[in-house]
N, C-alpha and C positions, 0 to 999 in steps of 0.2 A: 519669536516665541514658538515653541513646539506645538504641533497639533494635538489636541486632546484626544485621548484614546476612547473616552466614554462619550456617547452621544445621547444616552437616555432614551433612544427611540425603541429599544427592546424591552423596556421596563414592564410593558404590559403583555409580554409573551409573544410578540410578533417580530418578524425580521423581514428584510427585503432580499429578494433574489437579484442577481445581476440583471438589470433591465427595469427594476423598480417594483415588480409585483410583490405585494405583501402576503406573507404566509405565516401560520403559527410556527413557533420554534419547534414544535413537536412533529412538524410535517416530515414525511419520509425522505423528501429531498434534502432537508436540513440534516436529518439523522445520517443520511448516506454521505454527504460531503464532510460532515463532522467526523465520521468514522475514517474517511480518507485522510483528514487532517491528523487524527490520532495515529494512523499508520505512518504518516510522514514524520511525526515526532519520534516514534519508535525506530524508524530507519535511521534518524539522526543519532539515537542512542546506540544502535548497533555500530554505526560508524565510529562513534566516540570510544568504543571498546576495542577497535581494531588498530593494528599497526600496518597491515598490508595496504600499500599505497594504491595498487590497482583496484582493490575492492572499495576503498574509500572514494576514489574518483567515480566509480560506477554508482555507488550509493548516492552520491551528490547528484548525479544525472537522474537517478530514479526519483529523488526528491523533487527535482524540477518537473519530471513527468507527472508526479502526483499533484503538483500545483496545477498542471494542465488539466488533469482529471477533475480536480476540485472545481476549477473554473467552469468546466463543461457542466458539471452537476449543479453548480450554484446559479447557473444561468436559466432564466425563463426560456424554455424551448421555443415559445412563440416569437420571442424577440431576438433569439440568438443569431439568425441569419443577417440581422442588421448590424451586428457587433463583430469586433475583431477578437474572437476568443481563440487562443492557441489550440491546435489540434494534435492528437496522437497520430502516429504513423505506423504502418505495418513494420517499418524498419526498427521501431522501438521494441516490438515483440521479438523480431529477429535477433536483436542484440541480446535480449534476455536468454533466448534459446542458445545462442552461441556461447554465452558465459556459463550456462548450465552444463553444456556439453564439455567445455574446457575443464570445469571443476570435476565433473564426473570422470574424466579421463585419468585423474590422479587419485581419486578416492577408491578405497576398497569396496568390493561388491557388498551390498546390503544383504544380510542373511536373515534379518528379523526386523521388526519394527524397532525404532529407537525411542527412548524416553528423552524428553528435553532435560538438559542438565549437564553437569560436569565442569562448566565454567560460565561465568556471568555472560560473556559474549555469545556463547552457544545458546543459552537460555533466552537471551534477549532477541536473538534472531528467530527463535521459535515463537516468542510472543508476537513479534512483528508478523510472522507468517499467519498466526491465528487471527490477528486484527485484519490482515489482508483478506483472508477468507470471509470474515464478517462483512467487510466492505463489498466484496463480490456478491455475497448473499443479498445485501441491501439493494445493490444495483439490479439483481435479478428480480427481487421483490417489486421494485419500481416498474420494471419491464412487464411483469405479470399484471400489474395494476394499470397497464397501458399508459405509463408515463414514459416519455422519451428518454432513453439512455443510448448513447452512441455504442453500438455493438463492439467497437474496438476497445472501449473502456472495460467491458466485461472480460474480453479476451486478454487485455493487458493485465488486469488484476489476477486472472487465473494463472497466467504465466509467471507473474511476479511472486505469487505464493509458492509456486514450484521452485523458482530461483531462491527464495528465502529458505526453503527447506534444504536445498543442496548447499546453500551458503552456510547454514548452521553446521552441517557435516564438514564442510571445507574449513570453517573456522577451527573446529575441533582438531582436524587433521593438521593444520598449520601450527596450532598450539600444543600439539602432541597430547591431546586430551582424549582418553578412551571414550568411545560411544557406550552408552548404557543400553544394552539390549532389553527389550521388553520380554519378560519371562512370564507368560500367563500362568495363573494359578490353575492347577488341574484338579 
């Protein structure tokens, strides 16, 4: 028999962190890792719109790293040292930077801000970028409220949003979709 997906333990608006600590579902920690989960879903959607094999492999790896980030954020920081939670590594950030540089090498120079659009894949990458920035802001908010957030998580999310911006441009480049320059009303 399959495991039931519903437990009914959250029916009163509480949930448990990894480690068993109960918190309200409105807790900033829950909101933060929920935003990372939303980001992970959008990364999957971006991948579903692509045919570029290399980008798809990297996006799958990013999804794995986002599960690592989510685990870190979902864990009671007082109990985390006793558990085997996967860690981010500086090499994860280095990989994003290497990929950003490689895509930038083939992209035309940006001469203005660009509007999201032109193709569903381009727009979806921009949505993922925006959700990533929100996840980063949530982490910074936690940090400002003196809740533990691994500094590498914030750094990774910051670099990931840069990667997603460049990826949106690169997707357009591969699909031969013209960028939409922002022309401010004067």
